[in-house]
N, C-alpha and C positions, 0 to 999 in steps of 0.2 A: 088656775093658770093652765093655758093650753100649750102643749109641747108637740112639735112636729119633728120627727127624726127623718132626715132626708138622705137620699142616696149620696149626695156630695159630701155631707158630713160623715156618713158611714165609710165612704171610700177613703177619706182622709185618715180616719181612725185605723182603717185596715193598713194603709201605707205606713202608719206609725207603729205597726206591729202589735196593735191592740194593747199597747202598754198603758200604764196608769196615766191619768190626766197630768198635764204639766203643772197646772195651777188649779187649786180647788178652794172655793170659798163656801162656808156654811153658816147660815144664820147671822150674817154680819149686820151690826147695828151701830149707828152713830147719830147722836143728837147734839144740837147746839142750843142750850137753854131748853125752851119748850118745843123747838122745832126738831122733828125727827127727819134728818136728812136721808138716812138709809135705815130701812126697817126690815130686818130679817132676810137679807138677800142671799140667795144661793147662786153660785156660778162655777161652771167647769170650763176650762179652756185646755184643749189638747195640743200637744206638740205637733207642729206641722199644719196648723190651721190659722186662718184669719177670722177672728170672732168679733163681730160688731156689737157695740153698746149704744142703744138708742134711747132717747128720752127728751122731754121738754127741758128748757132752761129751769134749773132748780129741781130736776127729777132725781138727783143724787148721783149722776154719772161720774162727775169729777171727784166728788167726795169718796166714792167707792174706789176709784183708781188711785187717789192719794193714799188711801189706806194700804192698798197693795204696794205702793211705791215707798211706804215708810214715812210719808209726810204727816200722816195723821194716825192716831191709835184708835182702834175700834172700841166701842163700849161693851160689845158682846160679840160672840161668834168665834169661828176658828178658820185658820187658813193652812193649806199644805202646799208645798212646792217640791215637785219630784217625789211625792209620797212622804216627805218629812215635814214635821210641824214647822210653820213659818210665821214669824211675828217680828218683823224688823222694827227696831227702836229708832231708826233714822234712815233717811234716804241713802246715806253712805253704806249702811248695812245691806239695804235692798240692792244697791248697785253691785256690791260684792257677791251677792247671790245671783246676779245676772238679770236683775229687773231694771229696765230702762224706761223712762217716761219723758215725753215731750209735752210740756204744759202749754196751755193757751197763752199764758203771760211770759213764756220763753225762759225766764229766770237766768238771764245772761248778765255778765258784768259789763256795764255800758262803756266803761273807760278802757277796757281791754280790746285787743284786736280779735278778729275772727279766729286766727290760729290759737291764740292764748285761751279763748273760750272753749275751743274744741278739746284741748288737752288739760284744762284746769281741773284739779281734783282727781285725775285718772292715774291709777297706780302704774299703768302701762306706758305712760308718757315718757318721752326722752328728757331725763333730768339733767343731762349734760349740755346738750345743744343750746345755742343762743337763739335770738329772734329769727335769724336767717334759717337755721335748721328747722325751727318750728314752722315757719312759713312754707318751706319746701315740703315738709311732711303733710301739712294741711292742704297744700296745692294738689298733692297726689290724691288725697282723700276726696277733695272737691271734684277732681276730674273723674275719679272712679265712679262716683254716684251721679255725675252729670248735672250738678247744680252750679249755676254761675255765681261765684262769689270771689271777691278779692281777699285772700287770707291776711293781707296787711291792713285792711280797712278796720277802723275803730267801730265797734258795735253801735255806739250812740249815733254814728253818722249813717247807719243803714235804715232803710224803710222797715216797716213792720213785717212785710212779707220776707224780706231778706233775713231779718232776725229769726224768723220762724225756720228758715232753711238751715241756719247755723244750729239751732236747737235740735233739729232732726238729725243732722250729721253728728252732733255731739253724742247722741244716744247710740247711733250706729257704730261709731268707731270703738266703742267699749265692748263689743262682742257680746251683746245681750242674748239671753235665752228666752226672755219674755219682754216684748216691746209694746209699750202703751203709747198710742198716738191720739192726742186730744185735738180734734179739728185740724189735721195737718195739711189739708189741701185748700184751705180757704183762700190762699194767695198765689196759687200755682196755675200756670197755663195748662191746657189740655195735654200738651206734650210732656210737661213736667209732672203732671198727675200720672201719666202712663209710666214715666221713669220711676216715680215713687212706688206705684203699684208693682212694677217689675222688681224693685228692691224688696217689697213686702212678700211677693210670691217666692223670690229666691230665699228669703229668710225662712219662710214656712217650709220650703223644700228641704232646707238644711236642718229642720227640726225645731225652729223657733216658734213660740206661740205669740201671735200678734193680736193685741186688743185694740180695736179701731173705733174711736168715737168720732162721729161726723153727723152733721145735720143734712147732708146731701144724700137723699135716699137712693138715687141712681148709683152712687158709689158703693153703697152697701151691697146692692144687688150685683155689682160688677166684680167685687173683690172678696166678699165674705162667704164663708161656708155656713156659719150659724149667726143668729141675731138674738141678743137678749134685750128686752124692752123694759125700761124702768118708768114708773109713773108715780110721782109723789113719794119717792123713796122705796117703792115696793116693786119687786119683779112681777110683771103682769103677763109676760109671755117669753118663751124661748122658741124660736122659729128657725126652720131650715131656709136658707136664703133662696134656694131655687124654687121653693114653694110659694114665694111672696111676690107681690108687686108693690109699687110705690103707694097705691091707695090703701092697701092692707097695712103697710108699715105705719103710715100716717094715722090711720084709725087706731092702731094699737098704742101709739105714742100719746095721742090726744084724747082718746075715748070718744071720738066723734069723727065724722067724715070731713075732709077738707077739700074744697075745690079751689085750686090755685087760680088766681086771677090772670086773665089774659090781657095784653095791652089793647086788643081789639082795634077799632078804628078811632084814631084821635080826631076830635073835632077839627074842622078845617082851620088852618092858620089864617089869620087876618093878613091881608096884603098891606104890610106896613113895615116900618123899621123893626128889626129884631130887638128883643129885650136885652140880650147879652151879645156884645160884639167884642171879640178878641182879634186884634190885627197885628200880626208880626210880633207877638209877645215872646220875649226872651227873659228867662229868669235864672238866677244862680242859686245853688243850694247853700247850706250853712258853711260849707268849706270854701265857697267861692267858685266852685266848678259849675260849668254850664249844665243846667238841669232841664230847662225848656228852651228849645231853639227855634225861634221864628215861627210860632204856631198861630194860625188864624182859623177861626170858626165862628159860627153864629148859633144862637138858641132862640127860637121864637116862642110866642105864646102858644099854648095848647100842644106842646110837644115835649117829649123826653129825648134828650140826646145822650147816648151812652158813650163813655170813654173806656175802652178796654185796653189792657196792657199788663205785662209782667211787672211785679212790684219793683220799684226802684227806677222806673223809666220816666220820672218827672210828674207823676200824677199828683203827689202831695203838693209839690211846688206850684203846679198849675192851679190847683184848687185854691191855694192860699193867695195866689196872684189875682184871681178874679173875685176875691172876697175882701181884699185890702189887708190881709194878714202879712203878706210878703211883698216887698217892693219889686216892681217891674224894672228890669235893667234897660229894656228898650221895648218899643211897641206901644199899643194903646188898648185900653179897656173902656168900653162904654156900656152904660146901663140905661135903657130907655132913651138912647141917643145922647145922654149926658156924659161928658168926659169925666171918668173916674180914675184915670191913671195918676198915681201918686197920692190918692186919698187913703185915709186910714180905715180900719175895720168899722169904726163907728159910723163913718160916712156911708159905707156900703149898707149898713143896717138901716140908716135913715132913708136910703134909696129903695128899701124893700127887699134886701137880699138876706136870705137865711143860709146858714152854713152848718152842715153836719160834718165835723172834721174826722180825719182818719183815726186819731187817737182821742177817743171820747173821754178817757180818764184824766188826761193832763191838759189837753187843749179845749175840751168841751165843757168841763165841769170843775168846780172847786170842791173837792171831795170832803174836806173838813167842814164845809158850810151846809146849812140846812137846804132842803128842797125848796123852801120858800125863797131863800136868798138866791139860789141858783136860777129860779124861775124868772127873775127880773134882770139878769145880766145883760140881756139884749133890749128888753122892753123899755128901759129907762132912756134909750137913745131914740125911741119912736115917740113923737110928740103926742099923738092921740092916747097912747098907753101911759105915758109919763103923767099926763094930767089926771088919770084915774088912780095911779099908784103913789103919787106924791102930793103934798100940800106945801107949796113953797120949797124950802130946803129939806122938809121932813118927809120921811117915808110913812105911808098909811098902812100900818101893819095888818089891819083887818082886811083891807082890799088886796094886799099882797097875798095873804093866806087864801083868800077866795080865788084869786087868779091861779095860784099854785094848785089848788084842788081841781080846778077846771082842767089844767094840763095833765094832772094825774088820771083823771077820768078819760080824757082824750087819748092818752097814751096807754090806757089799761094797765097802769102800774099797780103792783100788788098792795101798796099802802095808800091810805087816804090822808095820812098825817103830814102836813107840810113842814112840821118841825123836825122830822127825821133827817139825820145827816145823810147826804148822798152816799158817803162811804159805806153805809149800812145796807145799801141796796145791792141786789145781784147785778151782774153785768148786763143781763137782758133787760132788767127794769130800768137801769140807767140809760140804756140805748133808747128804749121806748119813750122815756121822759124827754130825752134830748131831741128826738124827732118831733115830738109834740111841740116843744118850745120853739124849735127852729122854723117849724111850719107857720107858727104865729107871726114870726118875724118876716117870713117870705111872702110878702104881698105881691111881688113881681117875679122873683127868681129864687129857686132853691138849689143850692149846690150840695149834693149828697154824696159823701165819700164813704164807700163800704157801709151803707146804712143798715145792712142786716148781718154784718160779720159777727159770728158767734151766737146768732139767734137760732132757736129751733124752728121747725117748719111752721108751727102755729103763729109764733111771734113774727117771723119773717113775712108770713102771709098778711098780717095786719099792716106791717110797714109798706109792703107793696101796694096794698089797697089805698093807703094814705097818699103815696106818690101818684098813683093813677087818678085819684080824686083831685089832687092839686093840679095835675095836668088838665083835667076836664074843666076845672074852674078858671083856666086861663093862665095859670102860673107856668113859667118856663122852668123846666127841670134839667139840670146838668147832673147826670148820674155817672159817678166814677167808681168802677168796681172791677175786681179781678175775677169775679164769679161770672163766667160766661152764661150760665143759666139765667142769672138775674138780668144781665145786660140784654140778652136776646128776648127774654120774656116781657120786658118793660119798654125798651127803647124803640123809637120810631126811626132814628138814624144811629149808626154806630161809627165812632171814630176810633182808630187804633193808634195808640201812642207807643212809639218805640224809640229808645235813645233820645227822648226829649222832642221828637218830631212826629208829626202825624204821618203814619205810613200808609193810611188808606181811609176812605170814607165809604160806608156801605149802607145801602137802603135796607131797612128792616120792616117795611110796611107789608110786603108780600111774603114770599117764601124766604125763610131766614138764611143768612149766609152760612156756608159750611163751616164746621168747627176747624177742619183742616186749614181752610183758607184763613180764618181768623188767627189760628195758631201760628201760621207762617208769617203773617203780618206782625203779630206780637213778637215773633222771634227776630224781626229786623228785615224781612224781605219786603221791599217796596211794592206797592200795589201795581205800579207800571211794569215791574219785572215779572210779577205773577201773570198779568194780562198778556205780556209778550211771550212768556213761556207757553201759556195755554194756546195762543195763536200759532206759535211755531209747531206745537204738537199736533194741532188740528190740521195744519198744512202738510204733515208728514203722511203720505199715503203709501200703499204697498207698491 
């Protein structure tokens, strides 16, 4: 193992008064059956530092952090907190010792409000006040940290990104001394990321130890003092962040160099009708509120159109409207010039539309079913595929298994057994399998919503190359993502969705638009207002 001690890490220790580490792990091991998820990992985290944990999907990062947070018990090894032996028997015990964690799956109570989730299970919560008092306290907390949330909203009605914000706030309000953040920025705008980083820096200044898991290497370099890299459950490096660059971090994670694909020059669009046309589309959410308001756009063959926006601004509802999952309240949707408004999802599949949904676990897969059964969920609606997979009313199991194995290879999934239940796959493997399946269905159009959320740099790289290959083969791609790096790296045009309306359309074939410009559009500033302000400033001379 290579260790680089850096000036930044040393200065942080000096500011902490050279006191003992806040959290120390030694020889931590954890296995699940024959799989060694964590194998003899050592880790020190000092009070007053942000310490990043990097690794591929399945490298053991989340398992290690769950052990620290009391969700799992280690098979071997020792832990110390503030110099005292530490081995929490439950998350509640860990919380009482000042350990807070924000999981990728949020672990919120869906039928409770935002305010109720913030205070649930917290000893310091107001036990006397009613719903109004809780909402007022929650509103003050939301304002303090700069997150846009309605404390009275029910969690099940929130988008994935909004739920993540609730989970982050829930940990912060408990006065943690060690805060573990597992992919916390996946659904935040650049401005919100800066707000979160400001919170992290303030916590570190106050003596908190922050453990930061992310797949965004640029964020590691921006906020972290030290980086611990895990590979296949083993710590392979501890690095000083200011001595690193993204290429080095990626190589340590994967054991090989990674060249991230560039969108390059898209093949020329044919002068013809677009593959997808949305005209004046208006959509309501599950509560009946207006989610998408009079949106119009086109996606042509040989192009990727990216839609950027803060979570909860109508992205999910729009993606469902142009794939037949959600009814359009008004407006029209056409695929290859054919009227699709009012058609169901199966009709869209027959029209050659693939859909990678926002929630892959509930909307994209049937977890209790096998890989084989999940592989044919869409294909039975495609006449050419159905003829190969069925004989009359009967399923041809041998052909289905063969088809599933092809998808497993194309998605580079860790198993080759089509009989394995999807629930037994990791999140990254489920996502790669889903992408491979939907690409098979997408002969004309692929609607990809957060296609790399939660994937490590290597897995994300493979998905990006799949999307670019689909574009080059003439498939129209609608990419909906809150990751600006992803949108700007892949898209030929960028549409910004704010409050259910398109706030601006930006060309991305030359110099990319500025992140500040995009962030302002995502925050609700209309493009015309930005142009007008720029013109006014330009006209102001001495």
